[in-house]
Structure formats: C-alpha cells, structure tokens
N, C-alpha and C positions, 0 to 999 in steps of 0.2 A: 740362536737356539738356546732354550732354557735347559739348565742342568737338571737331570732327574733327582728328586729328593726321595730318600728312602726312610722308612720308619726308624731304622737304627741310627740315622744321621742326626736326629734331633733329640735334644735334651729338654727337660722341663726347665722353664726360665729362659730358654733361647728366644731371641727376638727375631721377628720376621723383618725383612728389609722395609724401611719406611718409604712412604710415597709422599712427596710434596707436590701439590697441585699449583698451577699458576693462579694468580688472583682471580676470584670469581668475577665475571663480567655481566653486566645487565643483558647484553645481547645473548649470552649463554643461557640466562634465565628465560628469555623469550623463546629461544630455540628449544629449550627443554619443555617449556609449556606446550609448544606445538607437537613435539615428539610424544609427550606423555598424555596430552589432552587435558592437562590441569591448567586451566586459564584463570585461576583465581587471581584477581588483580593485586592481591597482597604481594605477589611475586614480581610485579612489573610496574606498579603505580605507587610512587612515594606517598602521595596524599592519602590513598587508601590505607597504606601501612601506618601512617601517623594516626588516622582516625581509629584504626584497630588497636592502637597502643603498642605497636612494635617499633615505633620510631622511624619507620620507613620500610623500604623494600627488604624482604628476606628471601633467601633461596629456598627452593623446594627441598624438604627433608629427604625425599627419595633421590634427588640428585646427589646429595652428600653421601647417602647410603651407597649409591652407585660408585662414588669415589672409593669407599671402603671396599666394596666388592672388587674393584679394579686392583687395589693394593693386594688383596688376598690372592686373586688369580694371576697376578704377576709373579707370585711366589709359589703357590700350589696350583698345579693344573686344574682347571675347572672340572675335569672328569673325576677328580678325587673328592671334590667338595660335596659333603652330605647334608650339612645344616648350616644356616647362616641367619642370624637374627640380630637386631639392634634395638636400642632405646634412644629416641630423639631427646636430647638434653638441652641443647642451646641453639640459638639462632645464628645462621650464617648470613652475612651481608655482602653486597657487592664490594669488591676490593679485598675481602678476606683471603688469606693464603691458608689452605687447609692441609694439615699434615696428618697422615694416617700411620699409626704404629700398632704393633701387636706382639704378643708373647705367648709361647707355649705354656699352657696351664696344666696340662696333663697328657698322659699317654695311656692308651688302653689296648688290650688284646682280648678279643672275645670270639664268639662263633662267627661273627661277621668279618673277622680279620684284625688287622692292626691299624690304629689310627691315633690322631692327635686332637686335642681340644685346645683352642686358643682364644684369648681375649683380644679384642681390637678396640681402638678408639680413634676418633678424629678430633683434632683441636685446631683452633685458629692461631694466627701469628702471635697473639698475646697469651696463649695457653688456655683459653677458655674451652672447656669440654663441649663439643657439639653432638657427638654420638658415642655411646659405649655399646659394645656388643660382643658376640662370640661366634665362633664357627667350629665345626667338626669336619675332619677330612680323613678318609681312609687312604692309607699310603701303601705302596708296594714294600715288600721286605727283601732285603739283600739275600736272605736265606732261601728265597724262592727263585732267585735269578741264576 
C-alpha cells in the first residue's frame, strides 16, 4: 500500500522516486501497436525504419509517455493528477533501458487548494533525453486531516 503524500511533506527541488523500465522489446512494440491501433511499420519493421531515416525500428512515443505516467502515478495517486504533458525529444529503440525522473519545481496554494508542479524526463541508458515534460497535482493538506 502506498503511503499518502501531503502538500506539507514536499519541498521545491525534491525528487520523485525514479522508475527504471526493463529493456524495450520488439514484442512490446507489437503489443502496443495492437493495443493503441498505431500500426505504423516504423515501430515494427527495421527496413521501413531505415528507409525513413531513423536507422531502424523506434518505439511509439506514446508508449514512452505511458512509462512517464506510470512513474508519476507510482508516486502521486492518479486521483490527484490534474495536468500532464510532454515533449517528445529523442527516439527510443529496442533494447533501450528507459529511466524516468522528476523534481518538484513549485508549490502553489490558491482557490482550488494546494498543489505541486513537477518537471519529469525520460532518458535512455546512455543519458539521451527521450521525453521532457511536467505535471501538476492537487494534494491533501495535513491541516485538513
């Protein structure tokens, strides 16, 4: 069971727990294509990837965004997540090990309650940036418990 996180428990600059994914596998890309309906052969056919100039198969960007979402909701319960957006920066290839990290950029208190703004990123095993993004979450306050 996940420990409840309160607004007062977090400080600006605090890091969220990182998530390291197993190496991306071709079969995972085929399964994701089926689940998402994105059957672009760029994600499954090496020759198509070479012809397109990517050097071979690349993972679906939305799959990697899903990894980022998993890291966020492993830390902050989904019910508190208010906004989540990313920018796709680099290509993920089969065999890549993706690590997601994040950091609290700001805290806010307004008419909607108390919340945090965090930056997140995904990088591969050699440190290449794959995704940069941010999210906002409303959090409960200890003063209300």
